[in-house]
N, C-alpha and C positions, 0 to 999 in steps of 0.2 A: 488525413491520420483517421485510426481505426476509433468506434467511441464504443466503450468498453456497455455501457447501461445498455446497447441498442443493439448487439453484436451476439450471433448468436456462440454457444457453448464453443461450438467445432471449430468455426473462424478463430477465435478469442484466443483457444489454445494452438491454433496453429501460425496466430502469427506472432505471439508470445513466446514460443517455442523456439521459432527461428531465427526472432531477433530480439529477445532481449536476454537475459539471465531467470531464469524460473526456478524460486526457491519453493522447498516444500516444506512445511511447517503441519507439525501436530496442532491440531486443536484445543490452543489455553486460552482461550480469550476473556475470559471470567473476571481476570486482571488485568488484562493486557493494555499498554498504552501506544500510543503513537511513536513514543522514543524508544522503549520498549522492544518493541517489535523492528522499527528498522537494526537497533542492533543485535536484537538475538537473530535475526534474516542475515547479518554480515554487510548491511546496505550504509551504515557510520559504524564507527568503534565507540560512541558514549553520548548517553544521551543526552548532555549539555551540548553535545556539537549540533543532534536534530534539534533540540530546544530554540536554539540559536537561527534554524533553517526555517523551522515554523515560523519566528517572530518576524524572518524577512521575505516569509510570503511565500518560500522554496520548499513546498511540500505536499505531493497532492494524493489522496484517496480514491481510487478510481476516476480518476480525470477531475473530480472535485479538489480545489484547491483550500488546505486547511488554517488554521491561525494559530490552534489549541492542542496542547497534549491529550487528546482527548481518550476516553478508555474505549478500546473496541469491545463489545460486549453483546451487540445487537446483531441479529442476521442482515437486517437491512444493510448493514458495511457492507455484505458477501457480495458476490458477480457471480451468477445462477448456484446461488444458494453454498458455496464453496471455495469461490477464490476473491484475495484481496488485493489489488492492484496499488502498488506504492510507487511512489515515484521523486526523487529529490532534483531541483532543481526547475527552474523556471520554465527553460526550453523544452 
């Protein structure tokens, strides 16, 4: 399995462009929450669906499980300064 935090940007892009759906979005992190990002990217249809998944422990940001609808406003959430890996599901 690819470790997003320690993989080079080129390896990261090659893997995800080949094996996953990559959604490009404008950076609007000032007020963006995890549920908002999941809906805006098309990963889920409603924020309530995302919040339910969060409570069940089925959502990860950059390989780290989260259980709260946090605000994604910090550069610290980005890989290589511009990517954010959002995964739904425990597997």
